[in-house]
C-alpha positions as CSV (number, residue, x, y, z in Angstrom):
1,M,-98.3,-56.0,82.7
2,A,-97.5,-59.6,83.7
3,E,-96.5,-60.1,87.4
4,Q,-92.9,-61.1,87.8
5,F,-92.2,-63.8,90.3
6,P,-88.9,-64.2,92.2
7,P,-86.5,-66.9,90.9
8,S,-86.8,-70.3,92.5
9,P,-84.2,-71.6,94.9
10,S,-82.7,-73.9,92.3
11,K,-82.4,-70.9,89.9
12,L,-80.7,-68.8,92.7
13,L,-78.3,-71.7,93.4
14,W,-77.4,-71.9,89.7
15,I,-76.8,-68.2,89.6
16,V,-74.5,-68.3,92.6
17,T,-72.6,-71.3,91.2
18,E,-72.1,-69.4,87.9
19,L,-70.8,-66.4,89.7
20,R,-68.4,-68.4,91.8
21,Q,-67.0,-70.1,88.7
22,V,-66.6,-66.8,86.9
23,M,-64.7,-65.4,90.0
24,A,-62.5,-68.5,90.3
25,E,-61.6,-68.2,86.6
26,E,-60.8,-64.5,87.0
27,N,-58.7,-65.1,90.0
28,Q,-56.8,-67.8,88.2
29,R,-56.2,-65.6,85.2
30,M,-54.8,-62.8,87.4
31,A,-52.6,-65.3,89.3
32,N,-51.2,-66.6,86.0
33,Q,-50.4,-63.0,85.0
34,I,-48.6,-62.3,88.3
35,A,-46.7,-65.6,88.0
36,N,-45.6,-64.6,84.4
37,L,-44.4,-61.2,85.6
38,N,-42.4,-62.8,88.4
39,N,-40.8,-65.2,86.0
40,T,-39.9,-62.4,83.7
41,R,-38.4,-60.4,86.5
42,T,-36.4,-63.4,87.6
43,E,-35.0,-64.0,84.1
44,N,-34.0,-60.3,83.8
45,N,-32.2,-60.4,87.1
46,D,-30.3,-63.6,86.1
47,R,-29.3,-61.9,82.8
48,Q,-28.0,-58.9,84.6
49,E,-26.0,-61.1,87.0
50,R,-24.4,-63.0,84.1
51,T,-23.5,-59.7,82.5
52,K,-21.8,-58.5,85.6
53,E,-19.9,-61.7,86.0
54,A,-18.6,-61.5,82.5
55,E,-17.5,-57.9,83.0
56,Q,-15.6,-58.8,86.1
57,Q,-13.9,-61.8,84.5
58,S,-12.6,-59.6,81.5
59,G,-10.5,-57.5,84.0
60,P,-9.5,-53.8,83.7
61,T,-8.1,-52.3,80.5
62,H,-6.0,-49.5,81.9
63,V,-3.7,-49.0,84.9
64,S,-5.7,-46.1,86.2
65,D,-8.9,-48.1,85.9
66,T,-7.2,-50.8,87.9
67,A,-6.2,-48.4,90.7
68,R,-9.5,-46.8,90.7
69,Q,-11.3,-50.2,90.9
70,K,-9.0,-51.3,93.8
71,G,-9.8,-48.1,95.7
72,E,-13.6,-48.4,95.2
73,Q,-14.0,-52.1,95.5
74,P,-14.5,-52.4,99.2
75,K,-17.2,-49.8,99.3
76,H,-18.9,-51.3,96.3
77,N,-18.8,-54.8,97.7
78,E,-20.2,-53.5,101.1
79,D,-23.2,-51.7,99.4
80,T,-23.9,-54.6,97.2
81,Q,-23.9,-57.0,100.2
82,K,-26.4,-54.7,102.1
83,N,-28.7,-54.6,99.1
84,I,-28.6,-58.3,98.7
85,E,-29.5,-58.8,102.4
86,N,-32.4,-56.3,102.1
87,D,-33.7,-57.9,99.0
88,D,-33.6,-61.3,100.7
89,Q,-35.6,-60.0,103.6
90,E,-38.2,-58.3,101.4
91,S,-38.5,-61.3,99.2
92,S,-38.7,-63.9,101.9
93,P,-41.6,-66.1,101.1
94,G,-42.6,-66.8,104.7
95,P,-44.6,-69.7,105.9
96,F,-47.1,-69.5,103.0
97,T,-46.7,-71.5,99.8
98,A,-46.2,-69.7,96.5
99,E,-49.8,-70.6,95.5
100,V,-51.1,-68.7,98.6
101,M,-48.7,-65.8,98.2
102,N,-49.5,-65.4,94.5
103,F,-53.3,-65.4,95.2
104,V,-54.7,-62.0,94.5
105,L,-57.3,-60.6,96.9
106,P,-60.7,-59.5,95.5
107,R,-60.7,-55.8,94.6
108,R,-63.7,-54.9,96.9
109,F,-62.5,-57.0,99.8
110,T,-61.8,-55.1,103.0
111,L,-60.5,-56.3,106.3
112,P,-63.1,-56.2,109.2
113,T,-62.3,-53.7,111.9
114,T,-64.5,-55.3,114.6
115,L,-62.0,-58.1,115.5
116,T,-59.3,-57.4,118.1
117,P,-55.9,-58.9,117.2
118,Y,-55.0,-62.0,119.2
119,D,-51.9,-61.4,121.4
120,G,-51.5,-64.9,122.9
121,L,-54.1,-64.6,125.7
122,G,-57.5,-66.2,125.6
123,D,-59.1,-69.3,124.0
124,P,-57.5,-69.9,120.6
125,K,-60.4,-72.1,119.4
126,K,-62.9,-69.3,120.2
127,Y,-60.8,-66.8,118.3
128,I,-60.5,-69.0,115.3
129,K,-64.3,-69.5,115.3
130,K,-64.9,-65.7,115.6
131,F,-62.3,-64.9,112.9
132,T,-63.7,-67.4,110.4
133,S,-67.3,-66.4,111.0
134,I,-66.5,-62.7,110.4
135,M,-64.4,-63.4,107.3
136,I,-66.8,-65.8,105.7
137,V,-69.7,-63.3,106.0
138,N,-67.5,-61.0,104.0
139,G,-67.2,-63.6,101.3
140,A,-63.6,-64.8,102.1
141,S,-62.3,-68.0,100.6
142,D,-59.7,-70.4,102.2
143,K,-56.8,-68.5,100.6
144,V,-58.1,-65.2,101.8
145,L,-58.3,-66.6,105.4
146,C,-54.7,-67.5,105.1
147,R,-53.5,-64.2,103.8
148,C,-55.6,-62.1,106.3
149,F,-55.0,-64.1,109.4
150,P,-51.5,-62.7,110.2
151,S,-53.1,-59.2,110.2
152,Y,-55.0,-60.1,113.3
153,L,-52.0,-61.4,115.3
154,D,-50.0,-59.3,117.7
155,G,-47.2,-59.7,120.2
156,P,-46.2,-63.4,121.0
157,A,-48.8,-64.7,118.5
158,L,-47.2,-62.7,115.6
159,D,-43.7,-63.9,116.7
160,W,-45.0,-67.5,116.6
161,F,-46.4,-67.0,113.1
162,C,-43.1,-65.6,111.8
163,S,-41.2,-68.7,113.2
164,L,-43.2,-71.2,111.1
165,P,-41.3,-73.1,108.5
166,T,-41.1,-71.6,105.0
167,G,-43.8,-72.8,102.7
168,S,-45.5,-74.9,105.3
169,I,-49.0,-73.3,104.9
170,S,-51.1,-74.1,101.8
171,R,-54.5,-73.9,103.4
172,F,-56.1,-72.3,106.4
173,R,-56.2,-75.6,108.3
174,D,-52.4,-75.7,108.2
175,I,-52.3,-72.6,110.3
176,S,-55.5,-72.9,112.5
177,K,-54.7,-76.3,113.9
178,P,-51.0,-75.5,115.0
179,F,-52.4,-72.2,116.3
180,E,-54.9,-73.9,118.6
181,E,-52.3,-76.4,119.8
182,H,-49.6,-73.8,120.5
183,F,-51.8,-71.5,122.5
184,A,-53.9,-74.2,124.1
185,G,-52.5,-73.2,127.5
186,S,-53.9,-69.7,127.1
187,A,-57.5,-71.1,127.1
188,I,-58.9,-70.6,130.7
189,Y,-62.3,-72.4,131.1
190,L,-63.8,-71.2,134.4
191,H,-66.1,-74.2,134.7
192,D,-67.3,-77.3,132.9
193,F,-70.8,-78.8,132.8
194,D,-70.3,-80.7,136.0
195,Y,-69.9,-77.4,137.8
196,L,-73.4,-76.5,137.0
197,N,-74.8,-79.1,139.3
198,T,-73.1,-77.2,142.2
199,V,-74.9,-73.9,141.3
200,K,-77.8,-73.5,143.8
201,Q,-80.3,-70.7,144.5
202,G,-79.5,-69.0,147.7
203,Q,-82.0,-69.0,150.6
204,H,-82.7,-65.3,150.2
205,E,-81.7,-65.0,146.5
206,S,-84.3,-63.9,144.0
207,L,-85.1,-66.0,141.0
208,K,-84.0,-63.3,138.7
209,D,-80.5,-63.1,140.4
210,Y,-80.2,-66.9,140.4
211,M,-81.0,-67.2,136.7
212,T,-78.6,-64.3,135.8
213,R,-75.8,-65.9,137.8
214,F,-76.5,-69.4,136.4
215,T,-76.6,-68.0,132.8
216,K,-73.3,-66.2,133.2
217,I,-71.6,-69.6,134.1
218,A,-73.5,-71.6,131.5
219,I,-72.4,-69.4,128.6
220,S,-68.7,-69.8,129.6
221,I,-68.9,-73.6,129.2
222,P,-68.1,-74.8,125.7
223,D,-70.4,-77.2,123.9
224,L,-72.9,-77.3,126.7
225,H,-75.9,-79.5,125.9
226,P,-79.3,-77.8,126.3
227,E,-80.8,-80.7,128.3
228,V,-77.9,-80.7,130.7
229,E,-78.4,-76.9,131.3
230,L,-82.1,-77.4,131.8
231,H,-81.6,-80.2,134.3
232,A,-79.0,-78.2,136.2
233,I,-81.1,-75.0,136.5
234,K,-84.1,-76.9,137.7
235,S,-82.0,-78.9,140.3
236,G,-80.6,-75.7,141.6
237,L,-83.9,-74.1,142.6
238,R,-84.5,-73.8,146.3
239,P,-87.5,-75.7,147.8
240,G,-90.7,-73.6,147.5
241,K,-93.8,-72.9,145.4
242,F,-91.9,-72.2,142.2
243,Q,-90.0,-75.5,142.4
244,E,-93.3,-77.3,142.9
245,T,-94.7,-75.5,139.9
246,I,-91.7,-76.6,137.7
247,A,-92.1,-80.1,139.0
248,V,-95.7,-80.2,137.8
249,A,-95.3,-78.3,134.5
250,K,-92.1,-80.2,133.5
251,P,-90.8,-77.8,130.9
252,K,-88.8,-79.6,128.2
253,T,-86.7,-76.7,127.0
254,M,-85.0,-73.7,128.4
255,A,-87.4,-71.5,126.6
256,E,-90.3,-73.1,128.4
257,F,-88.5,-72.8,131.7
258,R,-87.9,-69.1,131.2
259,E,-91.5,-68.5,130.3
260,K,-92.6,-70.1,133.6
261,A,-89.9,-68.1,135.4
262,K,-90.9,-64.8,134.0
263,G,-94.2,-64.9,135.9
264,Q,-92.5,-65.8,139.1
265,I,-90.0,-63.0,138.7
266,D,-92.8,-60.5,138.2
267,I,-94.4,-61.6,141.4
268,E,-91.2,-61.3,143.4
269,E,-90.5,-57.8,142.0
270,I,-94.0,-56.7,143.0
271,R,-93.5,-58.1,146.5
272,Q,-90.1,-56.4,146.8
273,A,-91.6,-53.1,145.8
274,Q,-94.3,-53.5,148.4
275,K,-91.6,-54.2,151.1
276,I,-89.8,-51.0,150.1
277,E,-92.9,-48.9,150.7
278,K,-93.8,-50.5,154.0
279,P,-90.9,-49.0,156.1
280,H,-92.6,-45.6,155.7
281,Y,-95.5,-46.8,157.8
282,K,-93.2,-48.6,160.2
283,D,-91.3,-45.5,160.7
284,D,-94.6,-43.6,161.5
285,N,-95.5,-46.3,164.0
286,K,-92.1,-46.2,165.6
287,S,-92.4,-42.4,166.0
288,R,-95.8,-42.9,167.6
289,D,-94.5,-45.6,169.9
290,S,-91.6,-43.4,170.8
291,K,-94.1,-40.7,171.8
292,K,-96.2,-43.2,173.8
293,N,-93.1,-44.6,175.6
294,F,-91.5,-41.3,176.0
295,K,-89.8,-40.9,179.4
296,P,-89.2,-37.2,180.1
297,I,-86.1,-36.2,181.9
298,P,-87.0,-33.8,184.6
299,G,-85.1,-30.6,185.5
300,N,-85.9,-28.1,182.8
301,E,-85.2,-24.6,184.0
302,T,-87.8,-22.9,181.9
303,Y,-91.1,-24.1,180.4
304,T,-93.2,-22.9,177.6
305,K,-96.3,-20.9,178.6
306,F,-99.5,-22.2,177.1
307,N,-102.8,-20.5,176.5
308,T,-104.5,-23.6,177.9
309,K,-104.0,-25.2,181.2
310,R,-101.5,-28.0,181.2
311,D,-104.1,-30.3,182.9
312,D,-106.4,-29.9,179.9
313,I,-103.6,-30.5,177.5
314,I,-102.6,-33.7,179.3
315,K,-106.1,-35.0,179.4
316,E,-106.5,-34.4,175.6
317,I,-103.2,-36.2,174.9
318,L,-104.3,-39.2,177.1
319,N,-107.8,-39.3,175.5
320,S,-106.3,-39.3,172.0
321,K,-103.9,-42.1,173.1
322,L,-100.9,-40.3,171.7
323,I,-99.1,-41.4,174.9
324,K,-99.7,-43.9,177.5
325,P,-100.0,-43.0,181.2
326,P,-97.6,-44.5,183.7
327,R,-98.2,-48.2,184.3
328,K,-99.4,-47.7,187.9
329,A,-101.4,-44.7,187.1
330,G,-104.5,-44.5,189.4
331,N,-103.1,-47.3,191.6
332,Y,-100.9,-45.2,193.7
333,P,-101.9,-45.5,197.4
334,D,-102.5,-42.2,199.1
335,S,-100.2,-41.7,202.0
336,K,-101.2,-40.1,205.1
337,G,-101.3,-36.3,205.0
338,T,-101.9,-36.3,201.2
339,D,-103.4,-33.1,200.0
340,R,-106.5,-34.3,198.2
341,S,-107.2,-30.8,196.9
342,K,-104.5,-31.3,194.3
343,Y,-104.8,-33.9,191.5
344,C,-102.4,-34.8,188.7
345,S,-104.2,-36.0,185.5
346,F,-101.0,-37.6,184.2
347,H,-100.2,-39.8,187.3
348,Q,-104.0,-40.0,188.1
349,K,-103.3,-39.5,191.8
350,H,-103.7,-36.8,194.5
351,G,-100.9,-35.0,196.2
352,H,-99.8,-32.6,193.4
353,S,-101.4,-30.8,190.6
354,T,-100.7,-31.3,186.8
355,D,-99.3,-27.7,186.6
356,D,-96.8,-28.7,189.4
357,C,-95.9,-32.1,187.9
358,V,-92.4,-31.9,186.6
359,I,-92.7,-35.0,184.5
360,A,-95.9,-33.8,182.8
361,K,-94.2,-30.4,182.1
362,D,-91.2,-32.1,180.6
363,L,-93.4,-34.3,178.6
364,L,-95.1,-31.3,177.1
365,E,-91.8,-29.7,176.3
């Protein structure tokens, strides 16, 4: 079995052209049929009106008919007037031309549901771009854009559309351009490209946060040139190693700049994670320092009884350096009459024993 190759691009283009021509002919044929039906209906309505006028001119043939006609005429005229007004409202052509109104939408065409109706707030140019891009993806033609656009208007925007002159819209440009001009005041640009030069990286701001903040501002600026964006983000870097790296590397596109920035962001995140872990050790050191610099408040009424002498416990604590002895420990001059048979290991002086030292006992508590 011979291998079948896909059609060439020129063949595909020819197929698409043929399909478009066939669809255009079919749409034109359906439009002609609708126009003929409308003409036939108009002729029938004219014929009925002429018949009614002829009957009214001929007058009544009997006195009772005359009286009955006089009694029923006001009500009949009132109902007729209401029907005429309703017919005029329903058959009002609106701002579209007859060609647009008679255009028949494709059978399988469905309105997109992802677009929120425009209510007069927001940038009208952006809304037109979003509307046309969504509709064109679904295969919409210019007349389809015209017919579907009012379905995506609400509130003041819909009121504006209904106030357009009758038969003034024959193509989508006839409605998109006045739409943009009328709601131009609703477009709120937060910044322009000159504002980017004022966006600077903070002294303690991470590169990731700076790039996120810069990008949010950049995407809100319409028609921002990539070179302007690249120059602004490089100029906003704070002095440091990464700024020097960029000055040497000289990235020519935003993609190259982001590639360089990615490595720096990873380094900053690692350092930040290490900083978060360090306080645990600092807390331990603080607790040790607090033990070393502990200043007991004397005056406890009761003290814990130990199985070991307080003197031995104090010596062990001082040897392990869990606490520091008093600054002048061992330098206290012995006064006259000092009982040299008693010695305090905490104060390192004679005159009282460790078991009798209130400060040592409070420290142990």
